[in-house]
C-alpha positions in Angstrom: -23.9 -10.4 -29.4 -23.0 -6.8 -29.3 -19.7 -5.4 -27.9 -18.3 -2.0 -27.3 -15.5 -1.1 -30.0 -13.1 -0.1 -27.2 -13.5 -3.6 -25.7 -13.0 -5.4 -28.9 -9.4 -4.0 -29.3 -8.4 -5.3 -25.9 -8.9 -9.1 -26.2 -5.9 -11.6 -26.2 -6.2 -15.2 -26.6 -3.2 -17.1 -25.1 -2.3 -20.6 -26.5 0.6 -22.6 -25.2 1.8 -25.1 -27.9 4.0 -28.2 -28.0 4.2 -30.4 -31.2 0.9 -28.8 -32.6 1.8 -28.6 -36.1 -1.3 -30.5 -37.2 -3.7 -27.9 -35.5 -2.0 -24.7 -35.3 -2.7 -23.4 -38.9 -6.5 -24.1 -38.8 -6.7 -22.7 -35.3 -5.1 -19.3 -36.3 -7.3 -19.2 -39.4 -10.3 -20.1 -37.3 -9.8 -17.3 -34.7 -8.8 -14.6 -37.1 -12.0 -15.1 -39.1 -14.1 -14.4 -35.7 -16.1 -11.2 -35.1 -15.2 -9.3 -33.0 -11.6 -9.3 -33.8 -9.4 -11.1 -31.2 -5.4 -11.2 -31.1 -3.5 -14.3 -30.3 -0.4 -15.0 -28.4 1.2 -18.6 -29.3 3.6 -19.6 -26.4 5.6 -22.4 -27.9 8.1 -24.6 -26.0 10.8 -25.5 -28.6 8.4 -27.8 -30.8 10.5 -30.0 -32.8 7.6 -30.6 -35.4 7.8 -27.2 -36.6 4.8 -25.4 -34.7 6.6 -22.1 -34.4 7.8 -21.9 -38.2 4.0 -22.3 -39.2 3.2 -19.3 -36.9 5.9 -17.2 -38.1 4.8 -18.0 -41.9 1.2 -16.8 -41.2 1.8 -13.8 -39.1 2.4 -11.3 -42.1 -1.0 -12.3 -43.4 -3.1 -10.9 -40.6 -1.9 -7.4 -39.7 0.2 -8.1 -36.5 -2.9 -9.8 -34.9 -0.9 -13.0 -33.9 2.3 -12.8 -31.7 4.8 -15.6 -31.0 6.7 -16.2 -27.8 9.5 -19.1 -28.5 10.8 -20.7 -25.3 13.8 -23.1 -25.3 12.1 -26.5 -24.2 9.0 -28.0 -22.8 8.9 -25.9 -19.5 5.1 -26.7 -18.3 1.6 -25.3 -19.0 1.6 -23.2 -16.1 4.9 -21.3 -16.8 3.7 -20.8 -20.4 0.4 -19.1 -19.1 2.2 -17.2 -16.5 4.7 -15.9 -19.1 1.9 -15.1 -21.4 -0.1 -13.2 -18.6 2.8 -10.7 -18.0 3.3 -10.3 -21.6 -0.6 -9.4 -21.8 -0.3 -7.2 -18.6 2.5 -5.3 -20.0 0.6 -4.3 -23.1 -2.6 -3.4 -21.3 -5.0 -6.0 -22.6 -8.3 -5.8 -20.9 -9.5 -9.5 -21.6 -7.0 -12.3 -21.5 -8.4 -15.7 -22.6 -6.8 -19.3 -22.2 -7.6 -22.0 -24.8 -6.0 -25.2 -26.2 -4.7 -25.5 -29.7 -6.3 -28.8 -30.3 -10.0 -27.8 -30.9 -11.2 -29.4 -27.7 -12.4 -26.1 -27.1 -14.7 -24.5 -29.8 -13.4 -20.9 -30.9 -17.0 -19.6 -31.3 -17.4 -19.9 -27.5 -14.9 -17.2 -26.8 -17.7 -14.7 -27.6 -19.6 -16.2 -25.0 -16.8 -15.9 -22.3 -16.2 -12.4 -23.2 -19.9 -11.6 -23.0 -20.1 -13.1 -19.3 -17.0 -10.8 -18.4 -18.6 -7.8 -20.0 -21.9 -8.4 -18.0 -19.9 -8.5 -14.6 -18.0 -11.7 -14.1 -14.3 -11.1 -13.3 -13.3 -14.8 -14.7 -15.7 -16.7 -17.0 -15.0 -20.4 -17.2 -16.0 -22.5 -20.0 -17.5 -25.4 -18.1 -18.1 -29.2 -18.9 -20.1 -29.9 -15.8 -22.7 -27.1 -15.6 -26.2 -27.7 -16.9 -25.8 -28.0 -20.7 -22.4 -28.6 -20.7 -20.9 -31.8 -22.0 -18.0 -34.0 -23.2 -17.7 -35.7 -26.7 -15.3 -38.5 -27.7 -13.5 -38.8 -24.5 -12.6 -42.3 -23.1 -14.8 -43.1 -20.0 -11.7 -43.3 -17.8 -10.8 -39.6 -18.6 -14.2 -38.3 -18.0 -14.2 -40.1 -14.6 -10.9 -38.7 -13.6 -12.0 -35.1 -14.8 -15.4 -35.1 -13.3 -14.5 -36.6 -9.9 -11.2 -34.4 -9.6 -13.5 -31.4 -9.8 -15.8 -33.0 -7.1 -12.6 -33.6 -4.8 -11.4 -30.1 -5.3 -14.8 -28.7 -4.4 -15.0 -30.9 -1.2 -11.5 -29.8 0.0 -11.8 -26.0 -0.9 -15.5 -25.4 -1.0 -14.8 -23.3 -4.2 -18.3 -22.7 -5.9 -17.1 -23.9 -9.4 -18.0 -27.3 -11.0 -15.4 -27.5 -13.6 -12.3 -26.7 -11.7 -9.8 -28.3 -13.9 -11.0 -26.6 -17.3 -8.6 -24.6 -19.3 -11.1 -22.5 -21.2 -11.2 -19.2 -19.5 -11.4 -15.4 -19.7 -10.0 -13.2 -17.1 -10.3 -9.7 -16.7 -6.9 -7.8 -16.4 -7.5 -6.6 -12.9 -7.6 -10.2 -11.6 -4.1 -11.1 -13.2 -2.8 -7.7 -11.8 -3.8 -8.7 -8.4 -2.7 -12.5 -8.3 0.8 -12.9 -7.2 1.6 -15.1 -10.3 5.2 -16.0 -9.0 3.7 -17.4 -5.9 1.6 -20.1 -7.7 2.7 -23.5 -6.9 1.7 -25.6 -9.5 2.7 -26.0 -13.4 0.9 -28.8 -14.6 -2.8 -30.1 -14.4 -3.5 -28.5 -11.2 -2.4 -24.9 -12.6 -5.9 -24.3 -13.6 -7.0 -25.3 -10.3 -5.0 -22.9 -8.2 -5.7 -19.9 -10.8 -9.5 -20.2 -10.1 -9.0 -20.7 -6.4 -6.7 -17.7 -6.0 -9.2 -15.8 -8.1 -12.1 -16.8 -5.8 -10.1 -16.3 -2.5 -9.3 -12.8 -3.7 -13.0 -11.9 -3.9 -13.5 -11.8 -7.7 -17.0 -13.1 -9.2 -16.7 -16.2 -11.3 -19.1 -17.5 -13.6 -19.5 -20.9 -15.4 -20.6 -21.0 -19.2 -21.7 -24.3 -20.5 -19.6 -25.7 -23.4 -19.2 -29.0 -25.3 -15.6 -30.1 -24.8 -14.4 -32.4 -27.8 -11.5 -34.7 -27.5 -8.7 -33.7 -30.1 -8.8 -35.4 -33.5 -5.2 -34.6 -34.3 -1.9 -34.8 -32.4 -1.2 -36.3 -29.2 -2.6 -35.7 -25.5 -0.3 -34.1 -23.1 -1.9 -35.6 -20.1 0.1 -37.8 -17.7 -0.3 -39.8 -14.3 2.3 -37.5 -12.7 0.1 -34.6 -13.6 -3.1 -36.1 -12.1 -0.9 -36.9 -9.1 0.2 -33.2 -8.6 -3.3 -32.2 -8.5 -4.7 -34.8 -6.1 -1.8 -34.3 -3.4 -1.6 -30.5 -4.0 -5.0 -29.1 -3.5 -4.9 -29.8 0.3 -1.4 -27.9 0.4 -2.7 -25.1 -1.7 -5.9 -24.6 0.5 -4.1 -24.8 3.8 -1.5 -22.1 2.4 -4.2 -19.8 1.6 -6.1 -20.5 4.8 -3.3 -20.0 7.1 -1.0 -17.4 5.3 -3.2 -14.2 5.0 -3.3 -12.9 1.6 -1.3 -15.5 0.2 -2.1 -14.9 -3.5 -2.3 -11.1 -3.3 0.6 -9.0 -4.5 2.1 -6.7 -2.0 3.2 -4.2 -4.5 0.7 -1.1 -4.7 -1.6 -1.6 -7.7 -3.0 1.1 -10.1 -6.9 1.0 -10.5 
C-alpha cells in the first residue's frame, strides 16, 4: 500500500485501557513498528494494575509518538473515546482510529482501514460479518449475541452496516467535527452502534473491511449483561430521537471546512 506523506503524519489511534498491563507493552511495540508511522493515544481509566506506568516508561523511547491521558476511574468506553476524539480534533489529526488493546483487532489491518478512507470512505469499519470476515476463539454464545445484535440493529434502523457493534474503525476528522459528541446517549456496548448510526444519518460514506477478530488471550473481558441490555433497549430510542428531532446529531456551531 502506498500513502501520501502528508496523510501519514495525521494518523492517531485511540486505545482505551483498564487493567491491560499484560497487553499494553506488546501493543505499543507492535504499532510503533508499522509502516506508515502511526501515533497512539492511550486513555487509561485509573488501572490499578499499573497499565499507565508501563505507558509512561515506554513513551521516551518512541520520539513523542505515544500520548497518555489518565482519568480518575472507570468512566466507560464511550467517554474514553469522546475524550480521545476531542483531544485529536484539537490537534488537527486527519484520520482517527479506534482499536482494542487486547489484540482482538490485528494492528496490521490499520493500513487497510486507512486505505479505505483515503479512497473515499468517511468511516471505515473492520467487519466480522461481511464476506471474508470471521471470528476466532470466541464462545458460541458470544458469537450469537454479537452477530444477532447487529441483525437487530439493522432491522430497527435500516443502517447499511453488517457489523454494527464492532470497535475497530477509522474516522475522517470531518465526521467527528460534525457529530455533536456531547449529545450521544450511550457509553457502553451501544456507543459503537450510535457512532456508526450518527455518521450514516449525517450523510457520510461508510465502508466495511473484512477482518478476523480473535478473542483476547491475556487479561479479562469487560463485557457485561448490563452493557448488552443498554444496546437492546436503547437502539429504538436512539432511532426515534434521530427521526423526530431534525439534525439531532449535528453540531449547531458553524464549522470550518
